[in-house]
Structures are given as structure tokens and as C-alpha cells.
N, C-alpha and C positions, 0 to 999 in steps of 0.2 A: 181679806177673806182667805179662808184655808181651803186649798183645792187638792183633789185627788185627780191625777192625770192618768189616763188609759190611752196608750198609743203605740204603734209600731212603724207604720210607714211614714216616709219623709213628708208627707203632706200635712202633718201636724205640728212640725217643727217651728214655723214661725209663731203660731199660736201659743204653744207651750213655752216657747223662749218669753213671749210677752207675759203670759201669767207668771212665770217664775220670777219676773222682774217686779211685777205689780202686786203679786199677792205672796202668801205663804205656801210653798209647795209642800205638802204634806209627804206624798210619796208618788213616784212615777211607776206605773204598771205596764209591763210590756211583755212580749212573746220571748220564749227562750232563744239562745243563739242558735243559728242555723247554718248548714254548709253553704259556702258561697264561692264562686270561681270554679275555674277548671280543676283546681286541687281540692275543692269541696272542703276548704277550711272553715271551722266554725267562726261565725262572726255575729256580733250583736245587731239587733234591728238598728235603723237609723235614730229612733227615739231613745232606745237604751244607751246607745253610744253617746248621744247627746247629754242623757242624765248622768252617766257616769263621769263624762268629762266636766260637767257643771257641778259635781260634788252633790248630787241630789240623791236621796235614798230611792233605791230602784228595787223593784220586785219583778222577777221574771217567772212567768208561769205559763204552762201549757193549758191549765184549766183554772180560770179565775173563780169558778163556782164550786171548787173544790172546799169542803167544810172547813178545813184549817184556814185556807187562804181568804175565805169569804169572812170568816169571824175575824181574822186579823184586820181586814179592810174595814169592816163594820165598827170595829173598836175605835177607829180614827175619828176624832171630832172635827169633821169637816163640814164646810159651808155647801160645797158644790163638788160633784163628780163631773169631768169634762173628758168625753169619749171622741177620739178622732182616729180613724183608720187603724182600729186596734185589732181586728180580726178574730174576736171571740165574741160570743153573745153573753151579755150579763143576764144571769136568771133572775126570776122573781124574788126568791128568797134574799138574793144578795141586794137587790135595788129596793127593797121595802122601806118605805119612810125615808128615802134619799131623794135630793134634788140632783138628777142626772141628766146631762144634755149631751147631744151628739152633733157635731159638724159634719154636714154632708154636701157633696159637691154637686148639687143640682137644685133646681127650684121644684122641690117636692110639692105635689106627689108625682112629678114627672121624673123618671129615671131612678126608681128604688133599685138598690143592688149594688154589686161590687165595681161596676165600671161605668159610672154615669157620665164621665168626661168622654170617653170613647164612644158611648152609644149617641150622645148628643151630636157630635160631629157626624157620625156616620148616617144619622137620620136627616141631616141638613138643618138642624136647628139654628135659628139666627141668634139665640141668646141662651144663656145658661146663668148659673149663680151658685149662691151658697144658701144652705138652710140650717138653721140650728132648731133642732127638735128635741122634745122630752124623749128619753129613751124608753122604748116600749118592748114588749114581748113579740110583736110582729115586725119583721126587719123594716126599718125606715118608716114606721107607720105612726110614730108618735106626733102629738100636736106640735105645730109650727110655732116656735117662738121669735123668730127673726129671719129675714132674708135679705140678701143683696143681689143684684141683677149684673150681668156682664154680657156684653156683645160678643158673638162668635164671628170673626171675619173670615174671608176665604183663604187667608195665609195662615190661620191658626191650626196648630197640630195638637195632639193631645198632650204632648209635653210641655209646650209653652203656655197652654191653658192651664194644666195642672199647676204650674208655677205661679200664674196670675191669680188664680183662685186661692192658692195656698196663702199667698200674701195678703189677700183681702180678709182671711179668717180672723186674725186678732182683733180688729176693730168691731167685727159683728159678735164675736163671742164676748168680748169685752163689754159691749152694750147690753147684751142678755144678761150678763152676770149683774151689772148695775141695776137694771130693771128689776131683777129678782131681789136684790138687796132693799130696793125701795117699794117692793111689793106692787109694782105697776106693770108686770108682765100681762100680756093678753094673749093667752094660747088660742091658736086657731086650728081646729080639726081639719084634717086633710080630706078632700073630695075624692072618695074611692072611685067614683066614675071616671076620673082623670088619671088614675095610675098607669103607668108604663114600667116595664122591668128592664134592668140593666145588668144582665148576668156577667159573670166573670168571663174575661177575653182569654182565649186559648191560642197557642201557636197556629193550630189548624183553621182558625177563623181568619188568618191574615192572607186570605187569597185576593186576586184581582183578575176581573174579566174585561178585557180592553174593548170587547164588543159593546159594553155599557157606554153611557154617555161621558163625556169628558168631565163633567161635574161630579158624577157618581164615582169615577175613578179618582178624582181628587180627594173627595170625601174618605174613601176607603184608605187610601195611602195616609192621609193626615190623621185619620181616626186610630191607626195603629202606629203611629210615629211618636217616639222612637222605638217603642217596645210593644208588641214582639216584632213589630216592622213587616211591611209587605216586600217580599224578596222576589226578585226576578232572575232569569237567566238571559243574558245578553248573547244571542246566538245568531250564527249563519246556519246555511244548509249543511255545512261541513262539521259543525259542532259548537260547543258552548265557548265563548271568549272570556266571559267574566259573569260572576254571580253578584247582584248588587241589591242592597236594601234601599228602597225608595224612602227618603225621609221628607222631602217637601217639593211640591210641584205647583204649576199654575195651569189653570184651565183656559184655553183660547179657542177662538173660531179659527179653523185652518187657512192658511194661505190658499187662494184659489189655484196657485201653481203646484201646490201639493196634492190637489184632489186629482190623483192619476189612478185611482182604483187601488191605492195601497191598502192592504188589509190591516184590520185593528191589531195593535201591537207593533206594526212596523216602525222602525226608527227612520223617518224620513228627512230629518235634518240632523246630522251628527254634531255639527257645530253648536246648534241651538237646542239640542237635546229634545227635539220635537218628535212626539210618539202619536200616532192615529189611534182614535178611539171610535166608538159608534157614532153615527150620524155625521160623518165627515167633520168631526172636530178633534182637536188635539189637546194634550197635556205637554207641558213643557218641563223637562226635568230641572230642578234648581239645585237640590242637595241630594247627594247619594252616599252610600258607605259600601265600599267593596269588601267582599267576605275576607275576614282577618284583618281589615285596615280601619282607618279612621274616617269619620265623616268629613266630606269634602265638596265643593261645588262640582256641578256636572262638568263645567268648563275645564276645572282643573283635572278631573278624571279623563275627559276626552283628550286633553292635551298630552297626558302621559302614555297614550295608547294608540296603535295604529288601528282605526276603526274604519274598515273598508268593506265594500260589498253590501249584499242585501241583509240589513240586521234586524232582528226581531226580538221583542221583549216577550218572555212567557213566564207565567206565574209559577213559583217554585211549589206552593201549595196549590193543588188543583182546585178549580172553581167547582162548586157543586153542580152535578149534572154533566160534567165534561167527560171525555172519551177516557180520561186517565182513571184506572181502577183505584189507585191509592195517591193521596197527596205526595209530592215528591219532597223529601226532607222533613217530614212532620208526621206525627202519629195521628191517627184518627181520634176526633173527640169522643 
């Protein structure tokens, strides 16, 4: 088959790599180079970088529906268009009479939108998956052409779940393309009564309230790990000792010896990274990242510092309804 690939983010790389190996990749369409890093140096998207390194014909555009761009794409004799984390809407004139599919990281109609993995963890879903849908004019609303399911465990973060789902993409997309070539696809309309939305995640969403249950705290930390990351200040009454991004935690029932009236957010066991949450339960810090540093285990972080006195973790981004007028270190959404 001859395939046109539309993608920008790294999520689509395993699938596009398989498609380039198994089919004739007519062209790869991606977003233009964007400023990256502290020096804001222009850099290609992950998909454009891969395509160029693979000597594939690459088209970078900020508006795929621009008439000249659309005409160029429609002139390509392709069997299918595959869209994965592209970042632009393909308009109806561009799509007319084309077989165009999109790989989405949720079990649609649940979690339509830009951040389905984050929202699935945040909501406490026990499973997620992938959907291949026909590209439609309403976001993520096309008929479902294929799905695979994947469990969400208590240790899963948005980062590792993203990677696992990404690796499951090639088989699902390949299966849909085979069924299309055999005229055996069975499109299933989405049930609009079951739609939930997964809007884009912003830095100011990454707050945490330690008065919530330990499980809710775990979900918030894992939903935003590794980016944008729930950041906290590790502080005493005298001031801040360190700023940490919390990457991975474990929710546990607190040891009865630790139930001494410690306030939520108190670090009640320095060696074990035990933090009090609401309901006399705790989370245990497993992996953290100091500001300006690299990810490390909590035990490695604690060994390298003298952590004494009454230590408290407080959210850098103030939770909604808190006494802080402005989130610390982040702009308002």
C-alpha cells in the first residue's frame, strides 16, 4: 500500500516506522521546526527528525489545509492517510474521497481530546487502550475501526503508559489497513452518551492537595509524570530546603506509630519518604527529580542531604481554593 503519514509527536514513531518498512511511504507531513530548550534553538518535531534521518520525503507545514499544500497532497495516489499526534485538523476539502484514519490513545468515546492518557490516570480508570478511527470533522468523533485494551496499574505513570500504548500502535494500525484492503472493515459509530473530554494539560494543572486521599495524590502525581510534573517545596518552618518534582509514588496505609496527628504534607519518615495524606494514609516517595537535576530514587536524594527537623511538602502550584492568590512558579491557565 502507498501511505501518507501525518504526525508530529513521538507517540506515532513506532507505527510510522512499521509502515515505512511494510509499505510505500509516499510522504511524511509534520509541523514546522519549533524553538526548543533554554536557548530556544529551532528543532524538528520527533516525526520530522525520524523522517529526515530515514530519507523519507518530508513536508513541514503550519497549515495543512492551505490550498497549495492540500492540492499537492491530494495529487498523491495513496491508498491510505494515517494521522497520529499531528496537531492540526484536516479539513473536509482536503479529506474528500480519501481513506484517512487516526490512532488515538484511549478507548473512544472515552477521553476525546489532547491528553487522554493523563486524564485516564487522573480519573482512576483501570484500563485504557488504543482506538483507530476514521478521521472526522468533529474532534475524535469518527467511526471506530479497531481497538486494543490495556490495563492501568497503580505504578503506571503517564510516561510509561504513553510508551506502552505507542508500542501497541503498529499492530493495530496494520490490522486496520489489512481489513481495509480486504474490504472487511466494520465501522462502529461512537456512543455520544458515553463521551468524556480530555483537554490539554497545562503547567498550572499540576497541583497537589495532600489533604486528599493517598490514592488521589498518587493519581495526580502519576498523571503528570514526567511532564509537566507535580512539583513541591520540601521545607521547614525556617524555609525551603529543596524543590522536587515527584515522579513516582506508592499509596499505603500509614503505620499506626506514624498516626501522631501529623498534618497532611508532613514528611513523617525521612528514610522511607513517607508523606501524610488525608484520612491517616500515606504515600511513599519512590522517584523524584530535584530542580535542575536528574531523576533519582528518593533514597538516593535523602542520602545526599541532611534532612532534619519537621519537614513539609507543599505544592509549588497552589491547589484551587487554597489561600494562595497565585500559583507559585506557574502562570494561571
